[in-house]
C-alpha distance (Angstrom), angle and dihedral (degrees) to the residues before:
residue distance angle dihedral
M1 . . .
N2 3.80 . .
I3 3.74 115.1 .
N4 3.84 117.8 -146.3
N5 3.89 124.4 -165.2
M6 3.75 98.8 31.5
K7 3.78 85.1 160.6
A8 3.79 90.8 77.0
L9 3.85 90.2 54.0
D10 3.81 93.1 45.6
E11 3.81 91.6 50.9
F12 3.84 91.0 48.6
K13 3.82 92.6 50.3
K14 3.84 87.7 54.8
K15 3.78 91.6 54.9
H16 3.70 96.3 37.6
P17 3.85 110.1 31.2
D18 3.75 92.2 172.4
A19 3.72 87.6 71.2
T20 3.85 96.3 54.0
S21 3.82 99.6 93.6
F22 3.82 91.3 46.3
I23 3.76 94.3 48.5
D24 3.81 91.0 45.7
A25 3.75 93.4 50.7
W26 3.84 90.2 46.9
K27 3.81 90.1 51.5
A28 3.86 92.8 48.7
E29 3.87 89.6 50.7
V30 3.78 94.6 47.1
D31 3.88 91.7 45.6
E32 3.84 86.3 60.5
A33 3.82 97.0 39.4
R34 3.86 123.2 104.2
W35 3.79 100.7 -170.4
T36 3.80 114.7 175.0
T37 3.82 97.4 175.3
P38 3.84 138.7 22.9
H39 3.85 86.5 -110.6
E40 3.78 91.7 62.5
L41 3.80 90.6 50.6
K42 3.87 91.1 50.6
E43 3.81 88.4 53.8
K44 3.80 88.8 64.9
Y45 3.81 98.7 30.6
G46 3.79 108.2 32.9
N47 3.83 92.7 169.4
A48 3.74 94.0 54.4
S49 3.80 115.0 109.3
V50 3.78 112.1 -129.2
M51 3.81 111.4 -158.4
G52 3.72 111.5 -170.7
N53 3.76 116.4 -35.5
R54 3.80 98.0 -57.1
N55 3.84 112.8 31.9
V56 3.83 119.5 79.0
V57 3.79 129.8 174.1
F58 3.78 117.4 -157.4
N59 3.79 125.7 -161.7
I60 3.78 111.2 -125.7
C61 3.77 130.3 -162.4
G62 3.83 96.8 6.7
N63 3.84 93.4 -40.8
K64 3.86 91.6 -53.7
Y65 3.82 92.0 118.7
R66 3.82 137.7 25.0
L67 3.78 130.7 -134.2
W68 3.80 117.3 -161.0
V69 3.85 118.6 -163.4
Q70 3.78 137.1 168.7
I71 3.69 114.1 -141.1
S72 3.82 130.5 -154.5
Y73 3.87 100.8 -161.5
Q74 3.82 90.6 -177.9
F75 3.80 93.1 57.8
G76 3.82 99.7 29.4
I77 3.77 95.1 -120.0
V78 3.82 127.6 142.3
F79 3.83 112.5 -168.1
V80 3.84 116.2 -162.1
K81 3.78 105.5 -135.5
A82 3.86 97.8 174.3
V83 3.72 144.7 -23.1
G84 3.71 122.7 -160.9
T85 3.82 154.2 122.7
H86 3.84 122.2 -62.7
K87 3.81 88.2 -100.8
E88 3.83 91.1 55.6
Y89 3.84 91.4 43.8
D90 3.83 89.7 58.4
N91 3.83 88.0 64.7
W92 3.78 97.2 48.0
K93 3.79 117.3 111.3
I94 3.81 101.7 -142.4
G95 3.71 119.1 -178.9
C-alpha cells in the first residue's frame, strides 16, 4: 500500500515521541500490505475500527493514540486523515 500524508505522522511523532516505534512499525507493515478489502485489513488488525468501506481507525501505542486513515483498496492508497490523542479523536468527524 502507498501511504499519503506522512507529514501528519512525522509531526505527531515529534510531539509524542513515545509513539514513534509504534507508528514506524505500522508504516512498515502497511508498506508491505496489499489489502483489497476491509476484511483483509481486519485479518491483520483485528482491533482496527472499520467505518464504512474507506475509513479505518487504528489504535496506536497500546490504545493511547488513534490513527484515522481513508483507504482506496482499488488503487492501494492509504491516506492519513488524522492522528491524535483520545481527546482529539472525540472531536473528529469520521464518515
